[in-house]
Backbone as a ProteinNet text record, in pm:
[ID]
protein_1_A
[PRIMARY]
XXXXXXXXXXXXXXXXXXXXXXXXXXXXXXXXXXXXXXXXXXXXXXXXXXXXXXXXXXXXXXXXXXXXXXXXXXXXXXXXXXXXXXXXXXXXXXXXXXXXXXXXXXXXXXXXXXXXXXXXXXXXXXXXXXXX
[TERTIARY]
84.4	0	88.5	58.7	140.5	54.6	110.9	45	60.1	-45.3	-43.2	18	138.9	208.5	173	96.1	71.3	-59.7	-90	-215.4	-222.3	-109.6	-110.7	-151.2	-101.4	-133.3	-280.6	-347.2	-487.1	-579.6	-523.8	-607.4	-652	-587.9	-628.2	-586.9	-490.2	-458.8	-390	-400.1	-327.9	-307.4	-196.1	-167.5	-125.2	-64.4	-7.7	-114.7	-227	-329.9	-388.9	-427.6	-485.8	-382.3	-256.9	-153	-142.4	-147.8	-142.7	-259.1	-378.8	-494.7	-475.7	-417.3	-393.5	-296.8	-188.2	-90.1	-154.2	-231.7	-301.1	-394.8	-463.5	-556.8	-483.5	-365	-288	-247.9	-216.9	-170	-281.9	-405	-516.9	-541.9	-488.5	-513.3	-387.4	-304.5	-183.4	-222.4	-144.2	-174.6	-51.3	-72	30.1	-24.4	63.6	22.4	120.5	64.9	150.5	90.5	172.9	128.7	132.2	27.5	24.4	40.3	25.7	35.9	-76.7	-192.7	-309.9	-370.3	-322.5	-383.9	-279.3	-316	-253.6	-349.4	-298.8	-381.4	-342	-439.6	-417.7	-482.8	-407.1	-459.5	-459.9	-579.7	-596	-626.1	-533.8	-549.5	-632.9	-759.1	-855.5	-944.9	-887	-967.5	-1070.3	-1178.5	-1280.6	-1372.7	-1364.4	-1450.4	-1576.3	-1672.2	-1798.6	-1795.4	-1816.1	-1803.1	-1882.9	-2004.6	-2093.3	-2046.1	-1950.8	-1904.8	-1779.7	-1733.5	-1625	-1683.8	-1607.8	-1647.6	-1524.3	-1537.8	-1430	-1480.8	-1396.7	-1437	-1317.7	-1341.1	-1238.1	-1285.9	-1201	-1228	-1103.8	-1119.3	-1002.6	-910.7	-787.1	-692.8	-663.6	-752.7	-731.8	-834	-783.7	-867.2	-867	-984.8	-997.1	-1065.7	-1010	-1070.2	-1099.1	-1224.5	-1268.4	-1341.6	-1319.9	-1400	-1455.2	-1586.8	-1654.6	-1723.3	-1685.1	-1750.3	-1897.9	-1980.5	-2123.5	-2148.5	-2261.1	-2301.6	-2319.9	-2283.3	-2301.7	-2204.3	-2095.5	-1995.2	-1935.1	-1931.9	-1884	-1737	-1706.1	-1569.3	-1534.5	-1480.8	-1449.7	-1342.3	-1332	-1224.6	-1106.4	-1018.2	-911.1	-808.7	-764.6	-652.1	-523.9	-528.7	-418.6	-479.5	-419.2	-474.6	-361.4	-347.6	-246.3	-308	-437.3	-507.4	-635.4	-677.2	-797.2	-888.8	-1018.2	-1116.9	-1183.6	-1118.6	-1175.5	-1175	-1222.1	-1230.9	-1094.9	-1087.5	-964.8	-998	-904.8	-910.3	-771.7	-763	-638.5	-662.5	-567	-580	-459	-486.2	-381.8	-399.7	-288.1	-291.6	-279	-372.1	-373.7	-314.2	-235.3	-185.6	-285.1	-254.8	-348.4	-367.7	-285.6	-298.1	-410.4	-464.2	-568.1	-704.7	-776.9	-913.4	-1009.1	-1031.4	-1108.9	-1253.6	-1305.2	-1442.9	-1460.3	-1350.2	-1358.6	-1287.4	-1266.3	-1208.3	-1309.8	-1263.2	-1351.4	-1289.7	-1375.1	-1327.5	-1409.5	-1341.9	-1411.8	-1344	-1422.1	-1371.7	-1386.8	-1273.6	-1273.7	-1168.8	-1208.3	-1116.1	-1033.8	-1097.6	-1029.9	-942.6	-945.7	-863.9	-955.1	-946.6	-1017.3	-923.7	-963.6	-881.7	-940.9	-862.1	-903.7	-824.5	-896	-833.4	-842.2	-726.7	-717.4	-666.1	-756.6	-712.8	-632.7	-531	-449.9	-504.6	-526.6	-577.5	-469.5	-510.4	-417.3	-351.7	-221.9	-149.1	-110.8	-155.5	-125.8	-27.3	32.6	125.5	238.2	282.3	391.2	519.8	597.4	724.1	826.6	918	1023.2	1148.9	1224.6	1349.6	1451.8	1567.5	1676	1750	1782.9	1860.4	1983.9	2099.8	2224.4	2256.5	2298.3	2340.2	2489.6	2535.1	2678.3	2734.8
-117	0	122.7	218.9	338.7	463.1	571.8	700.5	748.8	799.6	842.7	981.6	989.3	1116.4	1190.3	1131.3	1192.4	1269.8	1342.4	1416.4	1525.2	1589.5	1696.8	1641.9	1524	1464.3	1426.9	1410.6	1371.5	1491.6	1612.6	1731.1	1773.9	1725.1	1763.7	1905.1	1961.2	2102.3	2153.2	2281.9	2346.9	2491.4	2547.2	2685.7	2699.5	2812.5	2828.9	2838.1	2906.1	2919.3	2783.2	2706.6	2574.9	2479	2492.7	2407.9	2434.3	2560.9	2596.3	2531.2	2535.2	2473	2323.1	2261.9	2118	2081.8	2158.3	2129.6	2147.2	2254.2	2273.8	2157.6	2109.7	1998.2	1874.7	1846.9	1730.6	1743	1865.1	1885.3	1872.4	1877	1872	1732.2	1632.3	1496.1	1413	1410	1328.4	1181.5	1099.2	956.5	874.8	775.6	675	540.4	456.6	323.7	221	114	3.5	-127.1	-232.7	-361.5	-465.8	-546.1	-663.6	-784.5	-904.1	-1024.4	-1034	-975	-993.4	-865.3	-748.7	-621.4	-510.3	-408.2	-277.7	-199.2	-126.1	-41.8	102.2	181.8	321.6	405.9	497	586.6	727.8	783.5	918.6	1008.7	1097.4	1184	1304.9	1304.2	1406.2	1443.3	1502.9	1536.1	1644.7	1641.5	1744.1	1730	1621	1600	1525.1	1518.4	1449.4	1319.9	1208.7	1075.9	1063.6	1114	1098.7	1178.1	1268.9	1351.6	1295.8	1178.8	1109.9	1028.8	1018.7	935.6	858.9	727.1	643.3	570.2	557.7	486.5	428.1	320	256.4	260	314.1	315.4	261.8	147.4	81.1	38.9	87.4	53.1	172.9	272.5	389.4	398.2	420.4	444	593.9	654.4	796.3	812.1	899.7	934.1	1083.4	1119	1257.6	1297.5	1420.3	1477.3	1609.5	1626	1749.1	1805.8	1927.8	1986.1	2013	2012.6	2038.1	2182.4	2203.5	2338.2	2424.5	2549.6	2640.7	2620.6	2546.9	2522.5	2656.6	2689.5	2821.8	2843.5	2962.9	3001.5	3126.4	3105.5	3219	3310.2	3429.5	3521.7	3484.4	3398.4	3339.5	3442.8	3434	3510.7	3432.3	3301.9	3209.7	3079.4	3020.4	2895.2	2803.4	2687.9	2588.4	2459.7	2455.4	2331.3	2367.3	2284.4	2309.7	2188	2216.3	2107.3	2106.5	2166	2177.5	2046.5	2054.8	1937.8	1897.2	1773.7	1723.1	1604.4	1573.5	1452.7	1391.4	1263	1188	1068.1	1039.9	930.2	838.8	708.3	607.4	502.1	454.6	348.6	214.7	125.6	-7.5	-108.1	-200.6	-304.5	-420.2	-520.8	-632.2	-720.8	-704.4	-790.6	-746.6	-625.8	-574.3	-629.5	-680.8	-730.6	-611.6	-540.7	-415.8	-436.6	-556.4	-584.7	-594.5	-598.9	-615.1	-503.4	-388.9	-274.3	-223.1	-193.2	-139.3	-11	71.9	196.1	227.7	291.1	339.5	468.5	558	687.3	692.3	692.1	691.9	789.9	876.3	970.1	1052.2	1097.7	1184.4	1114.6	981.9	906.1	815.4	829.7	739.2	621.9	502.2	383.7	303	285.9	211.3	82.2	-29.3	-160.9	-216.3	-246.2	-294.8	-438.4	-535.9	-675.5	-720	-800.5	-858.1	-996.8	-1025.7	-1157	-1262.7	-1374	-1483.7	-1528.9	-1546.5	-1592.4	-1481.3	-1359.3	-1247.7	-1148.2	-1183.3	-1091.8	-1057.6	-933.4	-890.3	-960.6	-1001.3	-1067.1	-961.6	-1001.4	-911.3	-939.8	-831.9	-846.7	-754.7	-808.6	-728.4	-661.5	-535.9	-462.6	-409.7	-446.6	-407.5	-263.7	-186.2	-48.8	-47.1	2.8	9.4	143.2
0	0	0	-84.4	-95.4	-93.2	-38.5	-47.5	-189.5	-247	-385.5	-395.8	-445.6	-458.3	-586.4	-675.4	-805.6	-809	-703.1	-697.1	-803.2	-833.7	-933	-1069.2	-1102.1	-1230.6	-1240.8	-1127.2	-1127.8	-1115.9	-1123.5	-1120.9	-983	-876.4	-742.3	-707.5	-777.8	-760.9	-884.9	-906.7	-1015.5	-975.7	-1013.2	-978.5	-833.6	-802.6	-668.8	-561.3	-586.6	-483.3	-448.8	-549.1	-523.7	-465.4	-504.1	-447.9	-298.4	-258.4	-116.8	-41.7	-98.6	-34.7	-24.3	-127.6	-125.5	-13.4	-1	103.3	240.5	261.1	388.6	415.3	312.3	329	378.8	323.1	366.2	512	555.9	691.5	793.1	752.2	845	899	837.7	884	863.7	965.8	959.7	961.9	893.4	882	919	1004.1	1034.1	989	935	888	944.1	996.4	1039.9	989	988.9	936	1045.8	1051.1	1137	1045.3	1098.8	1015.9	914.1	944.8	858.4	803.6	847.5	807.8	795	719.9	733.5	820.7	917.1	1002.4	977.4	939.9	908.8	1017.7	1075.7	1177.8	1120.8	1102.7	1050.2	1169.1	1200.8	1317.2	1277.9	1323.6	1283.9	1401.8	1507.2	1625.3	1595.9	1672.4	1661.5	1542.3	1470.8	1353.5	1397.5	1305.9	1328.7	1248	1315.2	1253.1	1123.5	1123.2	1006.9	884.9	901.2	789.6	721.5	765.4	695.8	581.7	475.7	362.7	316.5	306	255.6	133.1	32.6	-87.2	-159.4	-228.4	-310	-454.2	-540	-683.4	-751.4	-817.6	-874.2	-761.7	-764.2	-657.3	-566.2	-565.9	-481.5	-369.2	-248.5	-131.8	-106	-99.5	-68.6	65.5	148	276.2	270.9	289	278	403.7	446.8	554.3	505.1	518.2	480	602.4	644.8	762.2	733.6	837.5	816.2	772	704.1	664.3	788.1	779.8	891.5	1005	978.3	1081.6	1123.4	1253.9	1296.9	1262.6	1217.1	1184.3	1265.3	1385.4	1472.3	1414.3	1467.8	1434.2	1522.9	1471.8	1550.8	1594.7	1718.5	1770.6	1744.7	1767.6	1740	1693	1593.3	1539.4	1496.9	1563	1529.6	1477.3	1471.2	1439.6	1365.3	1273.3	1195.9	1198.9	1200	1191.5	1054.8	957	823.2	746.6	624.4	537.9	482.8	437.9	376.2	289.1	200.2	117.6	120.5	149.1	142.4	51.4	-37.5	-132.9	-120.2	-120.2	-105.7	-213.8	-268.9	-368.8	-297.5	-325.4	-264	-361.8	-309.2	-398.5	-403.6	-484.4	-505.9	-384.8	-281.8	-165	-70.6	-87.3	1.8	-38.3	58.8	38.3	52.5	-57.8	-53.1	-8.9	-24.6	17.2	168.2	241.6	386.9	464.9	400.5	469.4	571.4	692.5	795.8	851.2	912.5	972.4	1095.8	1193.7	1312.3	1356.7	1415.3	1462.1	1612.8	1682.8	1829	1878.9	1971.1	2036.5	1937.6	1830.2	1734.7	1633.4	1630.9	1536.4	1454.4	1322.4	1232	1206.4	1248.7	1228.9	1114.4	1009.9	891.5	888.7	884.8	883.3	742.1	684.3	546.4	549.3	540.2	549	426.6	453.2	346.4	316.3	188.2	149.3	172.5	231.2	258	128.1	132.6	15	-80.6	-55.9	-146	-85.9	28.8	92.3	-4.4	0.6	-86.8	-44.8	-142.1	-110.6	-70	15	60.8	-18.3	-42.6	-115	-50.1	-18.1	38	-77.1	-60.6	-160.6	-88.9	-142.1	-79.6	-117.5	-17.3	-42.2	-61.5	-172.4	-202.7	-166
[MASK]
++++++++++++++++++++++++++++++++++++++++++++++++++++++++++++++++++++++++++++++++++++++++++++++++++++++++++++++++++++++++++++++++++++

């Protein structure tokens, strides 16, 4: 499973203003991923969000995680702001070993945990590469 770095090629941003918004969007939801024997576990750090406003979808081999704030969400006149509860989109490329029909997600204590099961027998092979 890989983070999709080719967002520009897919039209997710263009020009300096939209690029700035894209970068801010990425910063709104940090993601950590770890692997167990049977799953990839993705932790999306998104405190202060509303569970029902998350949207996850798989199209082809891409997993998209989107958060859209509710209409009328208050926007105070900030004195200091180090954190945002705004919307975001994160896209990840899934390899063939992920069982996309059994992906699950739960939102607890400000963290969206996405469980990506690996199909038995489809685990990626490991290869050592010597550094010269």
